[in-house]
C-alpha positions in Angstrom: 5.2 20.1 -53.3 6.4 16.4 -51.6 3.9 13.6 -52.2 2.5 12.0 -49.3 2.8 8.0 -49.3 0.1 6.2 -49.1 -0.1 2.6 -47.8 1.9 0.4 -46.0 2.8 1.0 -42.3 3.0 4.3 -40.7 6.0 3.4 -38.9 7.8 3.4 -42.1 7.2 7.3 -42.6 6.8 8.6 -38.8 9.7 8.5 -36.4 9.8 6.3 -33.9 11.8 7.1 -30.6 12.4 3.6 -28.8 14.0 5.2 -25.8 11.1 7.6 -25.2 8.9 4.1 -25.7 10.9 2.8 -23.4 11.1 5.3 -20.7 6.9 5.7 -20.7 6.4 1.7 -19.9 9.0 1.9 -17.6 7.3 4.9 -15.7 3.7 2.6 -16.1 5.4 -0.1 -14.6 6.8 1.8 -11.5 3.2 3.5 -11.0 1.7 0.2 -11.1 4.3 -1.2 -8.4 4.0 2.1 -6.4 0.6 1.9 -6.4 0.7 -2.0 -5.4 3.1 -0.8 -2.7 0.8 1.3 -1.2 -2.2 -1.1 -1.0 0.1 -3.5 0.8 1.3 -0.8 3.3 -2.2 0.4 3.9 -3.4 -3.2 4.5 -0.2 -3.4 7.1 -1.2 -0.4 9.1 -4.6 -1.5 9.3 -3.3 -4.9 10.6 -1.3 -2.7 13.1 -4.1 -0.6 14.4 -6.2 -3.7 15.0 -3.3 -5.3 17.1 -2.7 -2.2 18.9 -6.1 -2.0 19.9 -6.1 -5.7 21.1 -3.1 -5.1 23.1 -4.5 -2.1 24.9 -7.5 -4.3 25.6 -5.4 -6.7 27.1 -3.4 -4.4 29.4 -6.8 -3.0 30.3 -7.9 -6.4 31.0 -4.8 -7.3 33.4 -5.2 -4.0 35.2 -8.5 -4.6 35.8 -8.1 -8.1 37.1 -5.1 -6.9 39.2 -7.3 -4.2 40.8 -10.0 -6.4 41.0 -7.7 -8.9 43.3 -6.5 -5.8 45.7 -10.3 -4.9 46.1 -11.4 -8.3 47.2 -8.4 -8.6 49.4 -9.0 -5.3 51.1 -12.9 -6.6 51.6 -11.8 -10.2 53.0 -9.0 -8.3 55.2 
C-alpha cells in the first residue's frame, strides 16, 4: 500500500482547482452585488411610493381649493 505523507502543506498533496475557486469567488461577489442592488431598489421603490402619496395629496388639495372657490362663488352670487 502507498505511504501517506505526513507534515507539510496539504496543498502539496491535494489537488487545487484554481478555476473552480475563481468561479466560487465570482459567484459570492455576484450574490453580494445582487443583494446590494435589491436593497437599493427597495429603497427607491419606497421613496417613489412616498412621492406618489404626496403628489395625490397635492392634487386633492388643489381640487378641494377649486371646489371651495366655486362653492363660495355660488353662495355669494
